[in-house]
Backbone as a chain_set.jsonl record, in Angstrom:
{"seq": "MGSLREVNIKYDMPTASDAVKRVTYFIRNSRAQGYSAVKIIHGYGSTGKGGKIRVEVRRYLDGQKRRGFIRDYITGENFSIFDEATRSAFLTCDDLRRDSDLERANNGITIVVL", "coords": {"N": [[-11.452, -15.866, -2.262], [-9.818, -12.725, -1.513], [-10.301, -9.231, -1.894], [-9.344, -6.239, -3.473], [-8.865, -2.801, -2.209], [-8.563, 0.484, -3.0], [-7.032, 3.375, -1.95], [-6.722, 6.785, -1.928], [-4.36, 8.801, -0.39], [-3.045, 11.056, -0.546], [-4.767, 13.012, -1.635], [-5.077, 15.796, -0.686], [-2.757, 16.736, -0.031], [-1.496, 16.088, 2.555], [0.182, 16.439, 5.84], [2.997, 14.334, 6.628], [2.453, 12.906, 8.997], [-0.349, 13.216, 9.599], [-0.945, 11.558, 7.024], [-0.098, 9.094, 7.698], [-1.927, 8.351, 9.854], [-3.961, 8.211, 8.469], [-3.521, 5.906, 6.959], [-3.435, 4.069, 8.781], [-6.308, 4.113, 9.863], [-7.52, 3.35, 7.22], [-6.256, 0.719, 6.622], [-7.363, -0.76, 9.211], [-10.033, -0.246, 8.597], [-10.403, -1.403, 6.203], [-9.914, -3.907, 6.85], [-11.925, -4.835, 8.5], [-13.996, -4.699, 6.706], [-13.547, -6.889, 5.292], [-11.695, -6.828, 3.153], [-8.781, -7.88, 1.464], [-6.512, -6.798, 0.689], [-4.845, -3.536, 0.194], [-4.419, -0.789, -1.509], [-2.447, 1.829, -1.595], [-2.062, 4.802, -2.609], [0.133, 7.306, -2.61], [1.802, 8.871, -3.874], [4.776, 10.208, -5.272], [6.59, 12.124, -4.663], [7.067, 14.393, -6.305], [6.228, 16.984, -5.887], [7.449, 17.582, -3.85], [6.382, 17.233, -1.048], [5.402, 14.482, -1.128], [7.103, 12.763, -1.513], [8.355, 12.462, 1.337], [5.716, 11.725, 2.297], [5.466, 8.877, 1.347], [7.949, 7.851, 2.219], [7.731, 8.064, 5.068], [5.061, 6.666, 5.465], [5.889, 4.201, 4.278], [7.981, 3.473, 6.223], [6.163, 3.354, 8.55], [4.517, 0.899, 7.758], [6.496, -0.94, 7.611], [7.019, -1.362, 10.532], [4.421, -2.302, 11.248], [4.51, -4.582, 9.811], [6.512, -6.099, 11.138], [5.633, -6.306, 13.533], [3.438, -7.784, 13.319], [0.894, -6.866, 12.477], [-0.04, -6.388, 9.941], [0.34, -8.31, 6.784], [2.365, -8.506, 4.8], [3.694, -5.731, 2.935], [4.32, -4.375, -0.263], [5.894, -2.394, -2.273], [5.726, -0.08, -4.856], [7.363, 0.145, -6.653], [8.543, -2.425, -6.844], [6.174, -4.218, -7.666], [5.503, -6.644, -9.224], [5.478, -9.367, -11.543], [7.563, -10.785, -10.981], [8.687, -10.672, -8.598], [8.756, -12.136, -5.598], [7.16, -11.366, -3.236], [5.115, -10.232, -4.405], [4.067, -12.201, -6.059], [3.217, -13.951, -3.932], [1.299, -12.581, -2.734], [-0.642, -12.425, -4.565], [-1.877, -14.869, -4.261], [-3.367, -14.349, -2.023], [-4.964, -12.212, -2.731], [-6.614, -12.107, -5.608], [-7.367, -9.89, -6.939], [-5.245, -8.436, -7.504], [-3.739, -9.124, -9.647], [-4.947, -7.984, -11.509], [-4.528, -5.464, -11.384], [-3.942, -1.985, -12.311], [-1.442, -0.94, -11.95], [0.302, -2.786, -11.943], [3.688, -4.218, -12.914], [4.284, -1.775, -13.54], [6.137, -0.255, -12.149], [5.599, 1.831, -10.455], [6.635, 4.314, -7.985], [4.638, 5.729, -6.361], [2.921, 4.214, -5.23], [2.027, 2.015, -2.776], [1.346, -1.306, -1.849], [-0.612, -2.92, 0.373], [-0.825, -5.88, 2.116], [-3.141, -7.53, 3.739]], "CA": [[-10.285, -15.112, -2.607], [-10.259, -11.602, -0.907], [-10.759, -8.051, -2.888], [-8.462, -5.167, -3.228], [-9.377, -1.697, -1.762], [-7.846, 1.579, -3.501], [-7.3, 4.452, -1.418], [-5.596, 7.908, -2.124], [-4.074, 9.407, 0.811], [-2.434, 12.273, -0.683], [-5.309, 13.949, -2.346], [-5.062, 17.135, -0.205], [-1.388, 16.935, 0.375], [-1.288, 15.943, 4.187], [1.681, 16.091, 6.544], [3.519, 12.807, 6.921], [1.948, 12.39, 10.431], [-1.84, 12.725, 8.97], [-0.811, 10.506, 6.063], [0.155, 7.828, 8.52], [-3.037, 8.184, 10.393], [-5.254, 7.834, 7.136], [-3.184, 4.926, 6.537], [-3.962, 3.299, 9.867], [-7.666, 4.279, 9.522], [-8.087, 2.414, 6.028], [-5.884, -0.764, 7.334], [-8.258, -1.18, 10.121], [-11.217, -0.341, 8.127], [-10.409, -2.412, 5.355], [-9.947, -5.389, 7.215], [-13.032, -5.06, 9.156], [-14.914, -4.919, 5.805], [-13.346, -7.829, 4.534], [-10.787, -6.748, 2.26], [-7.619, -8.842, 1.848], [-5.338, -5.953, 0.32], [-5.321, -2.244, 0.284], [-3.405, -0.216, -2.651], [-2.443, 2.955, -1.019], [-1.761, 6.207, -3.239], [0.542, 8.289, -1.709], [2.655, 9.962, -4.549], [6.398, 9.639, -5.414], [7.288, 13.262, -4.339], [7.343, 15.435, -7.475], [6.031, 18.418, -5.32], [8.494, 17.971, -2.385], [5.684, 16.573, 0.169], [4.798, 13.157, -1.437], [8.272, 11.889, -0.943], [8.089, 12.465, 2.904], [4.602, 10.891, 2.667], [5.855, 7.866, 0.667], [9.038, 7.277, 3.192], [6.991, 7.799, 6.342], [4.268, 5.667, 5.087], [6.25, 2.709, 4.139], [8.45, 3.274, 7.806], [5.259, 2.845, 9.347], [4.216, -0.475, 7.429], [7.535, -1.88, 7.997], [6.85, -1.408, 11.832], [3.393, -2.984, 11.392], [4.645, -6.089, 9.559], [7.307, -6.525, 12.043], [4.697, -6.35, 14.955], [2.418, -8.904, 12.587], [-0.39, -6.528, 12.196], [0.063, -6.821, 8.56], [0.969, -9.883, 6.403], [3.402, -7.701, 3.979], [3.525, -4.571, 2.075], [4.974, -4.333, -1.576], [6.203, -1.097, -2.964], [4.91, -0.032, -6.176], [8.622, -0.044, -7.799], [8.768, -3.789, -6.813], [5.071, -4.676, -7.552], [5.925, -7.193, -10.71], [5.175, -10.58, -11.37], [9.034, -11.351, -10.927], [8.841, -10.299, -7.006], [8.484, -13.267, -4.891], [6.198, -10.842, -2.367], [3.842, -10.122, -5.388], [3.553, -13.739, -6.243], [2.458, -14.516, -2.782], [0.11, -11.701, -2.324], [-1.646, -12.982, -5.593], [-2.548, -15.747, -3.456], [-4.46, -13.742, -0.933], [-6.012, -11.463, -3.289], [-6.532, -12.266, -6.909], [-7.625, -8.689, -7.827], [-4.016, -7.848, -7.7], [-3.191, -9.564, -11.073], [-5.546, -7.107, -12.807], [-4.263, -3.995, -10.911], [-3.034, -1.254, -13.631], [-0.002, -0.565, -11.679], [1.151, -4.152, -12.128], [4.364, -3.937, -14.006], [4.586, -0.216, -14.136], [7.52, 0.334, -11.304], [5.019, 2.944, -9.86], [6.825, 4.309, -6.658], [3.719, 6.484, -5.844], [1.618, 3.549, -4.58], [2.223, 0.776, -1.94], [0.316, -2.449, -1.728], [-0.499, -3.601, 1.76], [-1.508, -7.334, 2.255], [-3.903, -7.677, 5.025]], "C": [[-10.652, -13.711, -2.406], [-10.109, -10.455, -2.365], [-9.687, -7.17, -2.535], [-9.186, -3.741, -3.042], [-8.471, -0.613, -2.393], [-8.015, 2.758, -2.537], [-6.029, 5.776, -1.719], [-5.721, 8.888, -1.092], [-3.39, 10.878, 0.644], [-3.353, 13.52, -1.557], [-5.365, 15.513, -1.63], [-3.68, 17.642, 0.266], [-1.146, 16.883, 2.039], [-0.073, 16.036, 4.7], [1.856, 14.705, 6.447], [2.801, 12.179, 7.601], [0.488, 12.276, 9.765], [-1.9, 11.558, 7.863], [-0.818, 9.157, 6.778], [-1.163, 7.542, 9.259], [-4.225, 7.818, 9.543], [-4.838, 6.386, 7.126], [-3.635, 3.608, 7.67], [-5.397, 2.942, 9.963], [-8.132, 3.091, 8.435], [-7.48, 1.142, 6.322], [-7.043, -1.353, 8.063], [-9.737, -1.263, 9.323], [-11.408, -1.239, 6.959], [-10.409, -3.85, 5.631], [-11.254, -5.775, 7.805], [-14.229, -5.368, 8.152], [-14.574, -5.783, 4.848], [-12.375, -7.934, 3.421], [-9.442, -7.772, 2.242], [-6.277, -7.803, 1.348], [-5.597, -4.441, -0.018], [-4.061, -1.762, -0.538], [-3.374, 1.298, -1.998], [-1.674, 4.119, -2.116], [-1.387, 7.196, -2.753], [1.567, 9.211, -2.431], [3.848, 9.541, -4.34], [7.109, 10.968, -4.981], [7.538, 14.373, -5.384], [7.107, 16.928, -6.761], [6.709, 18.574, -3.9], [7.838, 17.319, -1.13], [5.313, 14.919, -0.238], [5.948, 12.27, -1.075], [8.489, 11.451, 0.486], [6.992, 11.524, 3.123], [4.982, 9.432, 2.602], [7.1, 7.222, 2.037], [8.285, 7.003, 4.782], [6.052, 6.626, 6.375], [4.76, 4.24, 4.949], [7.391, 2.409, 5.587], [7.411, 2.548, 8.572], [4.707, 1.171, 9.097], [5.289, -1.1, 7.84], [7.241, -2.441, 9.398], [5.573, -2.554, 12.112], [3.64, -4.329, 10.837], [5.54, -6.704, 10.501], [6.392, -6.9, 13.437], [3.567, -7.516, 14.523], [1.166, -8.422, 12.52], [-0.825, -6.43, 10.693], [0.913, -7.945, 8.056], [2.089, -9.141, 5.833], [2.948, -6.589, 3.504], [4.48, -4.589, 0.91], [4.857, -2.942, -1.934], [6.009, -1.127, -4.497], [6.117, -0.298, -7.113], [8.728, -1.827, -8.051], [7.43, -4.601, -7.165], [4.966, -5.249, -9.357], [5.645, -8.676, -10.133], [6.56, -11.378, -11.137], [9.228, -11.235, -9.4], [7.964, -11.291, -6.641], [7.15, -12.46, -4.011], [4.92, -10.681, -3.226], [3.313, -11.131, -5.59], [2.595, -14.17, -5.175], [1.367, -13.7, -2.227], [-1.094, -12.073, -3.678], [-2.645, -14.227, -4.924], [-3.618, -15.433, -2.558], [-5.314, -12.884, -1.677], [-5.548, -11.453, -4.775], [-6.695, -11.12, -7.809], [-6.267, -7.808, -8.549], [-3.146, -8.099, -8.923], [-3.682, -8.678, -11.964], [-5.192, -5.736, -12.57], [-3.167, -3.252, -12.019], [-2.056, -0.939, -13.088], [0.818, -1.829, -11.543], [2.27, -4.007, -13.016], [4.872, -2.57, -14.225], [5.898, 0.324, -13.126], [6.822, 1.745, -10.786], [5.603, 3.224, -8.475], [5.888, 5.375, -5.939], [2.776, 5.487, -5.404], [2.588, 2.596, -3.776], [1.162, -0.425, -1.873], [0.572, -3.081, -0.22], [-1.478, -5.036, 1.851], [-1.911, -7.397, 3.898], [-3.829, -9.16, 5.839]], "O": [[-11.668, -13.31, -2.974], [-9.877, -10.79, -3.527], [-9.125, -7.267, -1.444], [-10.147, -3.546, -3.786], [-7.299, -0.957, -2.237], [-9.169, 3.127, -2.32], [-4.803, 5.658, -1.707], [-6.688, 9.61, -0.847], [-3.246, 11.679, 1.568], [-2.902, 14.576, -2.0], [-5.814, 16.39, -2.368], [-3.49, 18.721, 0.827], [-0.551, 17.807, 2.594], [0.854, 15.689, 3.968], [0.918, 13.948, 6.2], [2.37, 11.077, 7.261], [0.174, 11.148, 9.386], [-2.816, 10.736, 7.85], [-1.53, 8.228, 6.398], [-1.495, 6.356, 9.254], [-5.243, 7.234, 9.916], [-5.747, 5.569, 7.279], [-4.052, 2.49, 7.368], [-5.774, 1.78, 10.111], [-8.89, 2.156, 8.696], [-8.322, 0.245, 6.279], [-7.648, -2.326, 7.613], [-10.469, -2.245, 9.443], [-12.493, -1.782, 6.756], [-10.784, -4.761, 4.893], [-11.686, -6.917, 7.65], [-15.209, -6.043, 8.469], [-15.04, -5.701, 3.712], [-12.228, -8.988, 2.801], [-9.261, -8.435, 3.264], [-5.129, -8.108, 1.672], [-6.681, -4.192, -0.547], [-2.923, -2.19, -0.344], [-4.456, 1.884, -1.952], [-0.456, 3.978, -2.219], [-2.172, 8.071, -2.39], [2.126, 10.138, -1.845], [4.148, 8.707, -3.486], [8.336, 10.883, -4.944], [8.337, 15.26, -5.083], [7.78, 17.901, -7.101], [6.531, 19.466, -3.07], [8.561, 16.889, -0.231], [4.897, 14.236, 0.697], [5.815, 11.219, -0.449], [8.756, 10.29, 0.799], [7.113, 10.614, 3.943], [4.874, 8.74, 3.615], [6.899, 6.165, 2.635], [8.323, 5.962, 5.438], [6.2, 5.71, 7.184], [4.165, 3.267, 5.411], [7.596, 1.251, 5.951], [7.576, 1.46, 9.124], [4.525, 0.376, 10.019], [5.017, -2.027, 8.604], [7.188, -3.654, 9.598], [5.653, -3.459, 12.942], [3.015, -5.26, 11.344], [5.355, -7.903, 10.709], [6.682, -7.816, 14.207], [2.899, -8.073, 15.394], [0.234, -9.225, 12.492], [-2.02, -6.403, 10.4], [1.889, -8.436, 8.624], [3.023, -9.165, 6.634], [1.742, -6.375, 3.62], [5.628, -4.878, 1.248], [3.77, -2.366, -1.891], [6.143, -2.131, -5.197], [5.963, -0.869, -8.193], [8.931, -2.38, -9.132], [7.557, -5.804, -6.941], [4.565, -4.633, -10.344], [5.585, -9.101, -8.979], [6.539, -12.609, -11.128], [10.18, -11.911, -9.01], [6.818, -11.456, -7.057], [6.063, -13.019, -4.157], [3.809, -10.971, -2.782], [2.103, -11.229, -5.386], [1.471, -14.63, -5.373], [0.614, -14.116, -1.346], [-2.307, -11.916, -3.534], [-3.852, -14.394, -5.1], [-4.609, -16.139, -2.368], [-6.471, -12.788, -1.269], [-4.483, -10.982, -5.176], [-6.379, -11.103, -8.999], [-6.174, -7.022, -9.491], [-2.111, -7.492, -9.198], [-3.131, -8.47, -13.045], [-5.474, -4.866, -13.394], [-2.079, -3.652, -12.434], [-1.356, -0.403, -13.947], [1.943, -1.815, -11.043], [1.899, -3.605, -14.119], [5.78, -2.301, -15.011], [6.55, 1.311, -13.467], [7.544, 2.74, -10.728], [5.18, 2.454, -7.613], [6.348, 5.906, -4.927], [1.661, 5.948, -5.162], [3.766, 2.44, -4.097], [-0.019, -0.079, -1.854], [1.61, -3.573, 0.223], [-2.691, -5.075, 1.649], [-1.204, -7.332, 4.904], [-4.442, -9.315, 6.895]]}, "num_chains": 1, "name": "protein.A"}
């Protein structure tokens, strides 16, 4: 069973473009290192920039999923045992069952299933 990597892409409040570049890097790097999922901390927009980062990162991930580069992604607000995508991700990455954001409806994170 794979493991979870957590990355904070918003620590220095990058532009949305730079945030997407960081996500690209961490997805590729995490896959190469054998992780099965990546928890991206992007913020939820309380400062005005986090919201744009969140929107652009999720738009990017949607494209990556459509192209088959990632299996799926789960928004923090949907990261729940009642969500079908979350339950499916548990089969790939057991660490997700113990993540502190499970059931917290945290829209400042997104889980990427590799």
